[in-house]
Residue, then its C-alpha position, 0 to 999 in steps of 0.5 A: w154247935n147244938l146240944v140235944f137234951m134227950q129226956y123223954e120217949q114219945v110212946t104214942k101221939e098222946e103218951r110220953i114217958d121219961l127215958p131210963r137214962p137221960s142223955i145229952d147229944t153234943g154232936m161234937g165228933l172227933e173233928r170238933i174235939a180235935a179242933v178245940l184241943q189243937g186251937e183251930h177254928d175250922n175242922y179242916d185245919i186239924d192235923l188229920f185233914k191237913a195231912l190228907i189235904r197236903a197229900s191231895v195238893e201234892a198229887t194234883g199240884v194245885p194249891a188249896e187256895g181260893k175256889n180250889r180249897a173246897s175241892h181239896r176238902v171234899i176229896a179229903d173228907h170223902l176219901r176217909a168216908s169211902s175207905f172206912l166203908i170199904a174196910d167195913g165190907v161195903l162196895p160200890s153198887n147201884e143199890g142200898r149202902g153200895y149206892v151211898l158209897r158210890r155217890i160219896m166216891r163220885r162226888a170226890m172224883r168229880h172234884a178231882q177232875l175240877l182240880g185238873a187230875s188227868e188220871p185216877l187220883m183217890w187211890r193214890l191218897v190211901p197211903a196218907l190216910v193209912r199213915e194218919m189213922g191206921q194205928a187207931y183203926p187197924e181195919l184200914v191197914r188190913g183192907q188197904a189193898l182192897i180200898t186201893e183197888t176199889l177206888k182205882l177201878e171205880e174212878t176209872r169207870f166213872r171217868k168215862t161216865l163223867a166225860r160223856g155226861l159233862t159233854l151232854l150237860d154242856e150241850a143241854t145247857s149251852d143256851l143257859s146263862a147264870g141264874g138260869k135253870l135246867d129243866g127236870e126232864t133233861a136232868f132225868k134223861l141224863y140220869d136214866t139214859y146216861g147214868f149221870p146222877l142228879d147230885l153231880t148235875q147240880d154240882a157241875l152247874r153250881q159252878r156256873d150259877i145254874a139251878v136244876d128243876t128238882d121238882g121236874f126231875n122227881v115228877a119224871m122219876e115218878r112217871q117212869k115208876a108208874e109206867a113200870r108198875a102199870n106195865w107189870a100190873g097189866s101182865g098175866e104174871a101180876a094177875t096170877e100173883t094177886v090170887w095168892f094173897g087172897l088164898r094166903e089170907k083165907l087159908g093161912a101159911t102152909e106147914f113145911l115138913g121137908y126138913d125131916t121127911e120127903s113124903a107126907e099126907g095132906v089135903i088139897l085146899a085150893l086149885v089155881a089155873d090161869g090166875k083163878e081158883v078152879s073147882a076141878a082139874k082133869a088129866g092133861d090140865a096144868v094146875s097149881i095146888v095149895v095143900n095144908q102141909t107139904p114136904f116139898y121145898g118152895e123155891s127161895g134163898g136161891q134153892m130151886g123148888d122140889t119136884g115129885t108127885m101128888s096122888g090121891d083116890g083116882f088121880v096122880i099129879d106130876i109136880a114140876n116146881t114148888q114156889k113160896k108165894a105171899d109170905g108162906l103159901f107153898v104153891h105146887a105147879g104141875t100137870v094132872r097125869d091121870g084122873t080128876v082132882k078137886p079141893g078137899a081131896a086127901v093126897e100123898l105127897s112124895v118128893d123126888h129123892g134123887r133131885r132133893t139129894r143133889l139140891r142139898s149137896n149143892h146148897s151146903a156146898t154154897h155155904l162152904v164156898h161162901e166162907a172160903l171166898r171170905e177167907v181167901l179174898g177178905t171179909h168184904v165178900a157178901q152174897k149178892g145172889s145164888l142159884v142152887a140147882p140139882d146139877r150145879l151151884r152158882f154164887d154171886f158176891s161182892h168183889p172188885k176184880p177178877i179172881s186169879a187161878g191161884e185164888l180159885e184153887e185155894i177156895e176149892a181146896i178149902a171147901n174140899e178140906i171141910i168136906v173131908q172132915n165129914a163134920p155134922v151139919t147142925t141146925r138150931l132155931m134161935a132169936v135173930d139177935d142171938a144168932i148174929e151175936e154168935g157170929a151167924m152170917a146174915l144177908f144184908g137186905e134180907k128180912y128175918g123173923d124174930e126166930v131164925r134157923v141157923v145152919s153150921m158146918g165144919t170146923a175152922l182150922r186156921g185164923d181167929k176162928a180155929g176150932r170153931p164152926y167153919s160156916v155159920e149162916l142164917c138159912g131156911g134151905t135144905h142141907v146134907r146131914a154131914t159135910g162128907d155127903i157133899g162128896l166133892v166141890r169142883v169150881l168150873a168158872e168165875g166171871a163178872v156179872a155187874s160192876g163190883v159183883r163176881r160170879i162163881e159156878a161149881l159142881t158137887g158130888e156125882d156131877a163133879r166126879r163125872y166132870l172130872d172123869e170127862q176132863d181126864r178122858r179128854v187129856k188122855d185122848m189129847a195125849a194119845a193124839m200127840k203120842v205122849s203120856p198124859a203127864d207130858a201132854v202140856a209140855r208137848l202142846d206148848a212145843i206145838l204152839e210155839e212151832r205154830k207161831k214160828l210157822e205163822r211168822e214165816v208164812a206172814e213174811l212170805r206173804r209180805k214178800v209176795a205182796l211187795g212183789g219180792g222187792g226190798s227197801g228202795q226198790d220199785i215194786g210195781s207201783e203205778e203213777i196217778n196224777g203224779v203220785k206213786f200208788l202201790g195197791r195189793v189184795v192179799e189173801g190170808v194176811a191178818a189185820k195186824d200184819l197189814k201195817p208192817m207191810a204198809d210201812d215196808g211199802k212206803q219205804s220202797l216207794g220213797s214217796g207215794v200212797v200204799t193200800f193193802v186189802g187183806v182178805g181173811e178166811d171168813g171172807k171179811a176184809s181189812v184195809v190199811v192206807a199209808v201216805t208218805d210224810d211229804l204227801t200228808s198235806r195233800f192226802s189224809a190216810v184217814d179219808l182214803v181208808r174210809k173210801a176203801s171201807e165203803a167199797l168193802g161194805g164197811k163204815g168209818g175207819g180211823g188212824r193218823p194222816d200217815m197211816a189208817q186202818a178200816g174193815g168191811p164185810d165184803g172181801s170180794a170187793g178188794q179191787a173195788a176198794l183199791d179203785a176207790v183210793k186211786a180215784s181219790l188221788t186224781 
């Protein structure tokens, strides 16, 4: 292999100096060292890869020979890379590190498919990897459950993309033979419209000796980006944004005073309306104001901007929002309530105290919830977005699956545990490298200056952090003085917002108390309606629901008997004969779609030989239809074809099932008899 002798540092194009410590980059790596020590000529023949390849062979039943050898090697190598990335907190996504991981995983999954794996494969190989490397790398053992779950979910999702993409690729290349080339436009369409990556297109076509026009792909990609930029540049938003860069250049950054005060004096430096600087604004005008210094927090880091008032000699402005623009310019958007305002005017700035207090509470609670999520779910949890509003908080984070009710309760309990400590919330200005060295959590992809603000709160009670600050994050937002000021955190909901990204929503303080009071009132009202105590309400409700299920079963049975005319198995229940075929058809009210199939089975038994059609009409006026054909007639009539005729009469489309039983629906329940007539007409 190549040896790189590193001796100089290229300072500028003309200047080169000696390195303080010359070195040699051998490029050896663990695998090459192992190959030498084990007397192997190929990295994939060392014991580590042998074990993983053996596991892949056992799982697929395909020997690692001939053209299949490369696929097993790709799976082994990419399984290892993917597992370490996941253990380090990287989860598959469509951007940054997550996208690199997703591409690695999907390439291995494509090779699993080439080996004929009919079910997700890679997650089944994780135990073999942990056996081989878990002792030296304990993070694999700690993260095994997460690695397994992530691989399984990703491969399940990818199989759908792969199946669709390969079908489209086959159609697009049906007229190409070995040595041909797929045009870049088609490759880009597969990527842009159907989510089929370029490297997978290349990988799939390589098997057939077909190339891909990557230059054409790149041209199509750039054209789409240019169109997106042009569309944005032609919008009013773009015109408005442009003015802020000019003002930032001319006026400099706004000095923020809001960490220490909610009111201050300032001078208006500029007024902007409709994307342009203006010389004055009068009562009723919407205007954006730039001042030299402000206590108003500008929306950033998920925290909404402050509102309040700005007043001066003969004028008052109601500030509805504050935003940060153009790297440090605070823009106050509002409406002139009274008088006329001009640049150069002195102003009193006053932040809405109540709203700011609630924002502080929700922002500090977001930090606690973030750390509690990491404690309960694992250190792979990373912030993907947040909203700190005065009435709620919302936090998006990386996690591959839904959070259980028990986990949510634990997360909420931990956050409230820190709140009850009433611990001081401290802030320090530090060099960014020092802050991260001390354990401060930085958000991946966020840009930080040389000096950062570190916010710490609470004392950890468990684990490796016991006795140290519970939450330590780099943050420029506003926070409570002590955790007790938050009052209470109440988690409302959890759900998915994207693949591998979950969202949690919560209330704090007075909003949380009002929510709990409302829930308590509803429980008491429900208990009173059921004539039991609140403590017995759940048990009573369970009993009512069970009784309802029992009654629904009885009603369904009665409706079934009515539909069958009271007949039983082996009895003629009022069928008619059409072209030598017995036909039983009914329109039944209030029968659920799920109950139609058992009724159709009973109808077939009663007829012995024939066609059964039931149309069920729901309370919403929509219809479900089931057609059943006895086995002796499926060579003449397909239930699927018949049910589609019925569905058309009901205003629906399609339908599906087996030749002996098929189901469909339609919006027009009043056309039930027409649906029966359509089936009957098909029997003639």
